[in-house]
C-alpha positions in Angstrom: 40.5 -18.9 95.8 40.7 -22.1 97.4 41.9 -25.1 95.2 39.0 -26.8 95.0 37.8 -23.6 92.9 40.7 -22.6 91.1 40.4 -26.8 90.3 36.8 -26.3 88.5 37.8 -22.9 86.8 39.8 -24.8 85.1 37.7 -28.0 84.1 35.3 -25.7 82.8 38.1 -24.1 80.4 39.2 -27.9 79.4 35.8 -28.7 78.0 35.3 -25.4 76.7 39.1 -26.5 74.2 38.3 -30.2 74.0 34.4 -29.4 72.7 36.1 -26.8 69.8 39.1 -28.4 69.6 38.7 -32.0 70.0 41.5 -34.5 71.0 44.4 -35.4 68.3 46.8 -32.1 68.9 50.1 -31.8 70.6 50.3 -31.1 73.8 52.3 -27.9 73.4 49.6 -26.4 71.6 46.4 -27.5 74.7 48.9 -26.0 76.9 49.3 -22.6 75.0 45.4 -22.4 74.9 44.6 -23.0 78.1 46.7 -20.6 79.8 45.2 -18.1 77.9 41.7 -19.2 78.8 42.4 -19.0 82.5 44.4 -16.0 82.4 41.8 -14.6 80.6 39.3 -16.0 83.5 41.4 -13.8 85.6 43.5 -16.3 87.0 47.1 -16.3 87.4 49.1 -18.8 85.2 52.6 -19.9 84.5 53.9 -22.1 81.4 56.7 -24.7 82.1 57.0 -23.9 85.7 60.8 -25.0 87.2 60.7 -27.0 90.3 63.4 -27.4 91.3 65.1 -30.4 93.4 67.7 -31.2 96.1 69.5 -34.1 95.9 72.1 -35.0 98.8 72.4 -31.3 99.8 72.3 -30.1 96.2 70.1 -27.9 95.2 69.0 -28.3 91.3 67.0 -24.8 90.2 65.3 -27.1 87.8 64.6 -31.0 87.9 61.6 -31.0 86.6 58.7 -28.3 84.8 55.0 -28.0 85.6 53.1 -27.6 82.7 51.0 -25.1 84.0 50.8 -23.7 87.5 47.8 -21.7 88.6 47.5 -19.6 91.5 50.4 -20.8 92.8 47.9 -23.4 94.3 46.9 -25.8 91.2 49.5 -28.0 89.5 48.5 -28.8 86.1 50.1 -32.1 84.1 49.1 -32.0 80.1 48.9 -34.7 78.3 47.4 -35.9 74.8 47.4 -39.2 74.5 45.3 -42.3 73.7 45.2 -43.6 77.7 46.6 -42.4 80.7 49.3 -44.7 82.4 49.6 -45.2 86.2 53.5 -43.0 86.0 51.5 -39.5 84.5 49.9 -39.4 88.5 53.1 -40.6 89.8 54.7 -37.6 88.2 51.9 -35.4 88.9 52.3 -36.4 92.5 56.0 -35.7 92.7 55.8 -32.2 91.5 53.0 -31.6 94.3 55.7 -33.0 97.0 58.6 -30.8 95.6 55.9 -27.9 96.2 54.2 -28.5 98.4 51.0 -27.7 96.6 47.8 -30.1 97.9 46.2 -30.3 94.5 46.8 -31.6 91.3 45.6 -32.0 87.9 45.9 -34.5 85.5 44.0 -33.7 81.8 44.4 -35.8 78.7 43.2 -33.9 75.9 44.1 -37.6 73.7 40.5 -38.9 75.2 37.9 -39.2 72.6 35.7 -37.8 75.9 37.1 -35.7 77.9 35.8 -36.8 81.6 37.4 -40.0 80.6 40.6 -38.1 80.8 40.4 -36.4 84.2 42.7 -37.0 87.4 42.1 -35.2 90.3 46.0 -36.1 93.0 46.0 -34.8 96.1 49.5 -34.6 98.2 48.4 -36.0 101.4 51.3 -33.5 103.5 52.4 -36.5 104.9 49.2 -37.4 106.5 
């Protein structure tokens, strides 16, 4: 399954969750439920996926943690805030660069309309 097909399934699941639960819950609640929904769809999902970082030749096993890593292709960063900020996209782009993944989804469950809380972040992989 390619990244766009995975992203479509993630978005479908997120809309279902937001429609039933609405905004205002903790990010961790949305993470648990979204991971379960995606697993029920037959997707491989890893929660709190460690992203190593290297600095001055020293490798740190857990520099960061991505909320969800789906099919080892798409990184999902979840928020439950009033509005997304530019730093949120930068955070996800950093995760994509460190892992070499091409596509990430930033999902803010804090929005009244979830469509306003979706952002695709693409890693140009040096291009």
